[in-house]
Residue, then its C-alpha position, 0 to 999 in steps of 0.5 A: m684402777t687408780t689414776l695418778y695426776g701430776l707432772s711428769t717432771c715433778d720429783t714427788c710424782r716420780k716418788a709416788r709412781n715408783w712407790l706404786d710400782r714397788f707395791e704392784v698397785p696398778f695405776t694410770f698416770v696423767d700429766y695434767r699439763a699435757n692433758l688439762v683436767p676438765a673444770a668440772t673434775l677440778k671442782d669435784w676434787a676441790a669439793q671432796l678435799g674440803g675447798w680450793e685451798k686444799l687443792v692449790n699449792k700456795s707455797s709454790t713458786t708459781w703461786r708466789n709469782l702470781l699478781p696479787q689480784r689473781k690470788n683471791p679467786g672468788s668463785d668456782p669459775e675463777w678458780t678453774l680458770l686460774l688452774k687451767e692457766y696455771p696447772a702447776l698450782v694443783r698440789r701433786p700428785v692427785v690420787v684417785p683410786e677406784d672408789g673415786a675418793v680424792s687425795v693429794g700429796f705423797s708420803d710412804n705412810g700415807f700411801k700405805k694407809l691409802f692402799g692397805k700395804 
């Protein structure tokens, strides 16, 4: 079963959930503000996506409001600490299908390709 990680208040996550419902794709939704994602999982997601830069939303208000010294994590532990402290920095939604391949974001065409619809 596909797992969709995001925030319950996020419009993009809502759109993704509605799309999955409409196309009858079974999924589980995890609000990662209420259920923090383990550091090892975040590290795995970043590795699959091609680095922390691909997992973190640097155009978000949360990122813009960070102190300058927080915007340059130099190691995996620093990145995971930052995301534990500010879960809203993770791009939304994070989609993990049954095969475990991680993708981020939502678009109608992207989901059609991802789920073969």
